DRENPA-3360 file (N, C-alpha, C; in nm, 2 decimals, always signed):
BEGIN
1 = MSFDFDEL = +16.65/+11.84/+5.38/+16.69/+11.76/+5.49/+16.79/+11.66/+5.44 ~ +16.90/+11.64/+5.50/+17.01/+11.56/+5.46/+17.04/+11.45/+5.56 ~ +17.07/+11.33/+5.50/+17.10/+11.21/+5.59/+17.24/+11.18/+5.58 ~ +17.30/+11.15/+5.69/+17.44/+11.10/+5.69/+17.43/+10.95/+5.70 ~ +17.44/+10.89/+5.58/+17.42/+10.74/+5.57/+17.53/+10.67/+5.64 ~ +17.65/+10.72/+5.65/+17.76/+10.65/+5.72/+17.72/+10.65/+5.87 ~ +17.67/+10.76/+5.92/+17.63/+10.76/+6.07/+17.51/+10.66/+6.09 ~ +17.42/+10.66/+6.00/+17.31/+10.56/+6.01/+17.35/+10.42/+6.01;
9 = KHKAGNML = +17.45/+10.39/+5.92/+17.50/+10.26/+5.90/+17.58/+10.22/+6.03 ~ +17.65/+10.31/+6.09/+17.73/+10.29/+6.21/+17.63/+10.26/+6.32 ~ +17.52/+10.34/+6.34/+17.42/+10.32/+6.44/+17.35/+10.18/+6.42 ~ +17.32/+10.15/+6.30/+17.25/+10.02/+6.27/+17.35/+9.91/+6.31 ~ +17.47/+9.92/+6.28/+17.57/+9.82/+6.31/+17.58/+9.80/+6.46 ~ +17.58/+9.91/+6.54/+17.58/+9.90/+6.68/+17.46/+9.84/+6.74 ~ +17.34/+9.87/+6.68/+17.22/+9.81/+6.73/+17.22/+9.66/+6.70 ~ +17.27/+9.62/+6.59/+17.28/+9.48/+6.55/+17.37/+9.41/+6.65;
17 = EKGKEKAH = +17.48/+9.46/+6.68/+17.57/+9.40/+6.78/+17.51/+9.38/+6.91 ~ +17.44/+9.49/+6.96/+17.37/+9.48/+7.09/+17.26/+9.37/+7.08 ~ +17.19/+9.37/+6.97/+17.09/+9.26/+6.96/+17.15/+9.12/+6.96 ~ +17.26/+9.11/+6.90/+17.33/+8.98/+6.90/+17.37/+8.94/+7.04 ~ +17.42/+9.04/+7.12/+17.46/+9.02/+7.26/+17.34/+8.97/+7.34 ~ +17.23/+9.05/+7.33/+17.11/+9.02/+7.40/+17.06/+8.88/+7.37 ~ +17.06/+8.84/+7.24/+17.01/+8.71/+7.20/+17.10/+8.60/+7.26 ~ +17.23/+8.63/+7.26/+17.33/+8.53/+7.31/+17.30/+8.51/+7.46;
25 = EAAESEKG = +17.28/+8.63/+7.53/+17.26/+8.62/+7.68/+17.13/+8.54/+7.70 ~ +17.02/+8.57/+7.62/+16.90/+8.50/+7.64/+16.91/+8.35/+7.62 ~ +16.99/+8.32/+7.52/+17.01/+8.17/+7.49/+17.08/+8.10/+7.60 ~ +17.17/+8.17/+7.67/+17.25/+8.11/+7.78/+17.17/+8.11/+7.91 ~ +17.06/+8.19/+7.92/+16.99/+8.20/+8.05/+16.92/+8.06/+8.07 ~ +16.87/+8.04/+8.20/+16.80/+7.92/+8.23/+16.67/+7.91/+8.14 ~ +16.60/+8.02/+8.13/+16.48/+8.02/+8.05/+16.51/+7.98/+7.90 ~ +16.62/+8.04/+7.85/+16.67/+8.01/+7.71/+16.70/+7.87/+7.70;
33 = QKIKSKAG = +16.76/+7.81/+7.80/+16.80/+7.67/+7.79/+16.67/+7.58/+7.79 ~ +16.57/+7.62/+7.87/+16.45/+7.54/+7.87/+16.38/+7.55/+7.73 ~ +16.38/+7.67/+7.68/+16.32/+7.69/+7.55/+16.39/+7.60/+7.44 ~ +16.52/+7.61/+7.45/+16.60/+7.53/+7.35/+16.57/+7.38/+7.37 ~ +16.56/+7.33/+7.49/+16.54/+7.19/+7.52/+16.40/+7.15/+7.47 ~ +16.30/+7.24/+7.50/+16.16/+7.21/+7.45/+16.15/+7.21/+7.30 ~ +16.22/+7.30/+7.24/+16.23/+7.31/+7.09/+16.29/+7.18/+7.03 ~ +16.39/+7.13/+7.10/+16.46/+7.01/+7.05/+16.36/+6.89/+7.07;
41 = ELFEKGKE = +16.28/+6.89/+7.18/+16.18/+6.78/+7.20/+16.07/+6.79/+7.09 ~ +16.03/+6.91/+7.07/+15.92/+6.93/+6.96/+15.97/+6.89/+6.83 ~ +16.10/+6.92/+6.80/+16.15/+6.89/+6.67/+16.16/+6.74/+6.65 ~ +16.20/+6.66/+6.76/+16.21/+6.52/+6.75/+16.07/+6.46/+6.73 ~ +15.97/+6.51/+6.81/+15.83/+6.46/+6.79/+15.78/+6.49/+6.65 ~ +15.81/+6.60/+6.60/+15.77/+6.64/+6.46/+15.83/+6.54/+6.36 ~ +15.96/+6.50/+6.38/+16.02/+6.41/+6.29/+15.95/+6.27/+6.30 ~ +15.92/+6.23/+6.42/+15.85/+6.10/+6.44/+15.71/+6.11/+6.37;
49 = KAHEFAES = +15.64/+6.22/+6.39/+15.50/+6.23/+6.32/+15.52/+6.23/+6.17 ~ +15.62/+6.30/+6.12/+15.64/+6.30/+5.98/+15.67/+6.16/+5.92 ~ +15.75/+6.08/+6.00/+15.78/+5.95/+5.96/+15.66/+5.86/+5.96 ~ +15.57/+5.88/+6.07/+15.45/+5.80/+6.08/+15.36/+5.83/+5.96 ~ +15.35/+5.96/+5.93/+15.26/+6.00/+5.82/+15.31/+5.94/+5.69 ~ +15.44/+5.94/+5.67/+15.50/+5.89/+5.55/+15.47/+5.74/+5.53 ~ +15.46/+5.67/+5.64/+15.43/+5.53/+5.64/+15.28/+5.50/+5.63 ~ +15.20/+5.59/+5.66/+15.05/+5.57/+5.66/+15.00/+5.56/+5.51;
57 = ETGKKVKN = +14.88/+5.51/+5.50/+14.82/+5.50/+5.36/+14.81/+5.64/+5.30 ~ +14.76/+5.73/+5.37/+14.75/+5.87/+5.32/+14.88/+5.92/+5.28 ~ +14.98/+5.90/+5.36/+15.11/+5.95/+5.33/+15.17/+5.89/+5.20 ~ +15.14/+5.76/+5.19/+15.19/+5.69/+5.07/+15.12/+5.74/+4.94 ~ +14.99/+5.77/+4.96/+14.91/+5.83/+4.84/+14.97/+5.97/+4.81 ~ +15.00/+6.05/+4.91/+15.05/+6.18/+4.89/+15.19/+6.17/+4.82 ~ +15.27/+6.08/+4.87/+15.40/+6.06/+4.81/+15.39/+6.02/+4.66 ~ +15.30/+5.92/+4.64/+15.28/+5.87/+4.50/+15.23/+5.98/+4.41;
65 = KAEKLLDK = +15.14/+6.06/+4.46/+15.09/+6.18/+4.38/+15.20/+6.28/+4.35 ~ +15.28/+6.31/+4.45/+15.39/+6.40/+4.44/+15.49/+6.35/+4.34 ~ +15.52/+6.22/+4.34/+15.62/+6.16/+4.25/+15.56/+6.17/+4.10 ~ +15.43/+6.15/+4.09/+15.37/+6.16/+3.95/+15.38/+6.30/+3.90 ~ +15.35/+6.40/+3.99/+15.35/+6.54/+3.95/+15.50/+6.58/+3.92 ~ +15.59/+6.53/+3.99/+15.73/+6.56/+3.97/+15.77/+6.50/+3.83 ~ +15.74/+6.38/+3.81/+15.77/+6.31/+3.68/+15.71/+6.39/+3.56 ~ +15.58/+6.44/+3.58/+15.51/+6.51/+3.48/+15.58/+6.65/+3.46;
73 = GIDKAESV = +15.63/+6.71/+3.56/+15.70/+6.84/+3.55/+15.83/+6.82/+3.48 ~ +15.90/+6.71/+3.51/+16.03/+6.68/+3.45/+16.01/+6.66/+3.30 ~ +15.91/+6.58/+3.27/+15.88/+6.55/+3.13/+15.85/+6.68/+3.05 ~ +15.77/+6.77/+3.11/+15.73/+6.90/+3.05/+15.86/+6.98/+3.03 ~ +15.94/+6.99/+3.13/+16.06/+7.07/+3.12/+16.15/+7.01/+3.01 ~ +16.16/+6.88/+3.00/+16.25/+6.82/+2.89/+16.19/+6.85/+2.76 ~ +16.05/+6.85/+2.75/+15.99/+6.88/+2.62/+16.02/+7.03/+2.58 ~ +16.00/+7.12/+2.67/+16.03/+7.26/+2.65/+16.17/+7.28/+2.60;
81 = YEKHKERK = +16.27/+7.21/+2.67/+16.41/+7.22/+2.64/+16.44/+7.17/+2.50 ~ +16.37/+7.06/+2.46/+16.40/+7.00/+2.33/+16.34/+7.10/+2.22 ~ +16.23/+7.15/+2.25/+16.17/+7.25/+2.15/+16.26/+7.37/+2.14 ~ +16.32/+7.41/+2.25/+16.41/+7.53/+2.25/+16.53/+7.49/+2.16 ~ +16.59/+7.37/+2.18/+16.71/+7.33/+2.10/+16.67/+7.32/+1.96 ~ +16.55/+7.27/+1.92/+16.51/+7.27/+1.78/+16.50/+7.40/+1.72 ~ +16.44/+7.50/+1.79/+16.43/+7.64/+1.74/+16.57/+7.70/+1.72 ~ +16.66/+7.67/+1.81/+16.79/+7.73/+1.80/+16.86/+7.67/+1.68;
89 = AEQKEQPE = +16.84/+7.54/+1.65/+16.90/+7.47/+1.54/+16.84/+7.53/+1.41 ~ +16.71/+7.55/+1.41/+16.65/+7.60/+1.29/+16.70/+7.74/+1.26 ~ +16.72/+7.82/+1.37/+16.77/+7.96/+1.35/+16.91/+7.96/+1.29 ~ +16.99/+7.86/+1.33/+17.13/+7.85/+1.27/+17.13/+7.81/+1.13 ~ +17.03/+7.73/+1.09/+17.02/+7.68/+0.95/+16.97/+7.79/+0.86 ~ +16.89/+7.88/+0.90/+16.84/+7.98/+0.82/+16.95/+8.09/+0.79 ~ +16.97/+8.12/+0.66/+17.08/+8.22/+0.64/+17.02/+8.36/+0.68 ~ +17.11/+8.44/+0.73/+17.07/+8.57/+0.77/+17.05/+8.66/+0.64;
97 = DKE = +16.95/+8.74/+0.65/+16.92/+8.83/+0.54/+17.03/+8.94/+0.54 ~ +17.10/+8.96/+0.42/+17.20/+9.06/+0.41/+17.16/+9.15/+0.30 ~ +17.15/+9.28/+0.33/+17.11/+9.38/+0.23/+17.22/+9.47/+0.19;
% end
């Protein structure tokens, strides 16, 4: 059984274009506009809730913990990098064995 990949690619491209057209039509429809409007409202409410959470005691604790973990991760990464640089320097100092 043989596949004509060019034909499949062409068909897939056509299907993609049709899908884009349908999505565009749906977005322009009245229902699509309502969905877009509702999504915008929900997005704004989500931003408000996120801001409220960030200002709450729990949010501040979470932020503080996240900052500590980030600092710890940065310190660890710097430590690993320094060790890597030291090993590289040691390797350069050691003469290569030549037989």
